[in-house]
N, C-alpha and C positions, 0 to 999 in steps of 0.2 A: 295822501291820495295822488295817484298818477294822473296827469292831464292828457294822456294819450288814449287812443281807441281802446275800449274795454271789452269788446266782443259781447257775448251773451251772459247775463247774470245766471250763475248756476247754483249758488247756495248763499244763504245768510245765516251765520252762526252768532249766537248771542252770549256775552260774557258779563258777569258783574265786575265792576271796577274795585280795586283794593282801596283801603283808606287813604293811602298816600296819593294815589291818582285822583281820588275824589277831591282832596284838599287842593291839589294843583288846579283842577278845573274850576272849583269854586273861586279860587283866587283870580283866575282869568276872567270869569264871568261877572264878578262884582257882588256888592253887598245885597242887592235885591234878591238875587237867586240864593245867596248864602243863608238868607233869613228863612227860606222855605223849609219845611220839615216833612211835608206830605209826599214828596216824590222820591225818585231814586235815579242814580246814574247807571246807564247801560252802555256797553261797548258792543258794536256789531261788526263782524268781519264779513265783507261782501267779496265773493270770489267769482271771477269771470272765466270763461272757457279758454282764454288765451294766456292765463297765468296772472293777469292783473288783479291786485287785491286792494280794496279800499277799507279802511277802518273808520267807522263812525262812532262818535261819542254823543250820547243823547241824555238830557235830563227830562224826565217825564213823570207825570202823575197818573198815567194810564197803566194798564196791565202790560208786563213785558211781552206777552204773546201778541197783544194788539200792535205794539210798536214793531215787532219783528215782521208781522204780516204786512204792515203798511210799507216798510222798507222793501220787502220782497216785491210789492206791486209797483212802487213808485221810483226806486232809486235809479233804475236804468235810464229814465228820462230826466230825473231831477239832477243827476250828476252833470249832464250836459249844460244845464242852466248855471250850475255852480262854476264850471270851468269857464263859461263865457264871461264871468265877472271877476276872474282871477287876474291880478296884475301880471304884466310881462308874459301873458299867455302865449304870444306868438313865438317868443324865443324858446319857451318850454316845449311848445308843440313841435318845433323843428327838431329838437332833440328826440322827442317821443316818436316823430315820424321815422327817424333813423332806427330807433329801437324797434319800431313796428316792422320795418323791413327785415331786420335780423330775426324778429320773432316769427314772421310768417313765410319768408322767402328763402332763407338760408337752410340748406339741407343738412343741418347739424344741430344736435342738442346743445343748448346753452343754458347753464344753470348757475345760480349765485348761491354760495354757501358761506357759513361763518367758520370760525376756528374749530368749532365742535362738529363740523360737517352738517349742521342743520340747514335744511333747504329753505331758502328765502324767496326764490323766484326762479321761474324757468319759462322757456318759450314753448311754442306748440310742439316742435320736434322733441324737446325735452320731456314734455308730458307724454308723448307717444312712447318714447324709449323707457321711461319709468314704468309705464303701463305694461310694456312687454316683459320687463324684469329679467331680461337676458344678460345685458351688459351692466345696467344700472337699476337700482330699485330704491324705494323709500321705506325705511324701517323706523317706526316711532318718530317720524318727522326728520330723520337724518339720512343723508346719502350713503348708500352702501354699494359696493361693486360686486362682481360676479362670484368672488370667493373672499374668505376672511383674509387671505394673504394679500389680495389686491387692495382691500379696504385698509389694511395696516400700512401698505405702501402709500396710499393716499394720505393717511394721517401723518406719516413720516415726511411726506413732501410738503404738507401744510406747515408742519413744525419747522422744516428747513427754510422755507420761504420767509417765515417770521424771523428766524434767527439771523438770516443772512441778507436781510433787506438792504439794497443799495450796494452790496459787496460784489454781486455778480448778476448775470442774466436772471431776471425774476420770472422764470417760466420752467415748468417741468413737463416732460412728455412721458406718460405711462402707457404701456401697451396692454390693452384689455383682452383677455382670452374668453371671458364670458362663462356662463354656467356649464356649457358643453365643452369648454376648453379647446374649441376649434376655431375661435375667432382670432383676428389679428388687427385690432382697431386702436389707433393712437388716440389718447386723451390728453388734451392740453390743460394745464392748471396754471393760472396766473393770479397774482395778488393785486387787489385794487384798494388803495387807501381812501376811505371816505373822508373828504376834507371837512365835512360839517361835523361829524361826530368823533373823528379820530379812530374809528373802528376799522380793522382790516377785514375786507371781504375777499372772497376768492371766486374767480370766474372759471368754470369748467366748460370745456368745449369738446364734444365727441361727435365726429361725423356719423351720420346715419349710414349704416352699412349698405353700399349700393349693390345692385345685382351684377352678376358676372358679365352680362352683355354690355352694360353701361361702362364697366371698367375697361373692357376690351375696346369699346368705342373711344374712350379717352386716350388709351394707349396708342391707338391708330392715329389720332390727331397729334400725338407727340412724336410721330415719325417712325413708329414701329410697323413692321409687316404684320399681316393677319396672324401668321404662326407665332411671331414674337409677342404679339398682343395677347394671344391665348396663354402663352407661357407666363407672361407678366401677371395676368389675372389669377392664374393658379398659384403663383408664388405669393401674391398679396393675400390670398385666403389662408396662408399659413401652412400649406402642405410642404412636406419634405420634397426634395427633387425626385426621389424614388416614387413617392405617392403621386406626385403631379405628373410624372412621366407615364405612369399607368393610366391615369385619367385621360391624358392627352393621346394615348395610343402611340407613344414614342419610346425608343430605347432611352435608358438613363444617359448614355453618352450624347445622343442627339439633343436631349432636353438640356443637358449641361451646356452644350454649345450655344443653344438659343438663349439660355439664361445669361451667359457671359455677354452676348451681344446686347441683350436688354439693358444690363447695367452700364455698358459702355455708351449706348445711344442716349440713355437718360442721364448720363454723367453723374452717377451715384456709385458709391463704393461697396454697398452691402444690400442684402435683401430687405432688411427692415426699413432702410432709408427709401428704397424704391416703393415699398408698400405704403409708407406714409405719404409720399408724393402723390401717388395715384388716388389714395383715399381723400386727401385734402382737396385735390382737383375736383373730386366728385361732390364736394360740399358747396360749391360756388353757386348752385342754382337749385332751389327747392322744387321738386316735381309738383306740378299742378294737377 
């Protein structure tokens, strides 16, 4: 159970525990409970609207449907009382406060996956992006990208990070084109070793695609002229120079001149590097 803010409870799903899990909990709870034969063990997954998930394990002699209904009505408030009695809560809450800021205020989708690309957790922006299903989507509980080719590239990146841990920079940048193949969004993939379990988890970060005007505004703040900012925004969208020149109402030669100035002023060497810089800049504050 996370000790951070959990938002609004949206669903409670009930599962039966397997024999091995039952034996483990009986051992934890002692002989008195082990001697009972009239009840059953239930596991309930409580999901909140900001991605937080709590898993409850209950021994009950009541009907499972009754337990599920009780949890649906009471867990929102009961978890607060549980958190208040946890040891070292202040330290945990400070960590969760930082995570909440990332969850709610960063204009980027942040997702946690395992080696099989199974989705374990995501922030509010991640939920929105998965729901749109243009750059990312969830299929049978696993993360998939806009095309089979991109998903294969993600799997290859995960395998490479596992194979070469500690040998080089532990981050991959993949460029997502999306379902329509007209996007140009960088996705960061990093490995996170869980010190408690030894399991390798992977952090995926994808900036929410900002609108054209916001990109131009960011480019202006970086020292570009209005014309150069317009050119930079069109390049970031993935247009060729010819296509972008037509959209901007410029000749290709004039557009190329502006493009060279943009790269020089932003101190980058290529279009993709410039696009990444503008996109990441746009992730620093989530729109309210």
